[in-house]
Residue, then its C-alpha position, 0 to 999 in steps of 0.5 A: m499499500h502507498r501513501v498518498n498526500l491530500e491531492g492524491k499523489r503517491l508519496t515515496p517511502p522513506d527507504q525509496p528515494f528514487v521513484l523511478n528505480p523501485a529496486f533501489k532501497a536506501h539503508p537507514v543512517l547509522s547513529s554516530e555511537l553505533r559507528e563508533e562502537v563498530w570501529k572500536r570493535v574492529v580496530t581496537e578490540k581486533r574482532g573480525v569484520r564478520r563477527v561484528s557484522a553478526d553482532f549488529g546485523l549489518e552488512l560486511e561492506r558497512v562494517a568495513a566502511c565504518a572501520r575505514l572511516g573511523e581510521i580517517e577521522n582519527t587520522w584527521k583529529l590528530q593532524v589538527 
């Protein structure tokens, strides 16, 4: 069932930002606390990406991206 506005126009679901591409589903944004926890478990606690992915129910690629971006962010903080 699709949501419609007062004029009867169909509203895009929040996980489908591209109306003409219904196959694309956007992932929910991760909170900064969750990204930091993922980074901590992968980088400082040396847990495997697969394990952390299973712990949080995230895709492997998202866990790996959180770890890489956390490293970049920490590098930038040290440079400032």
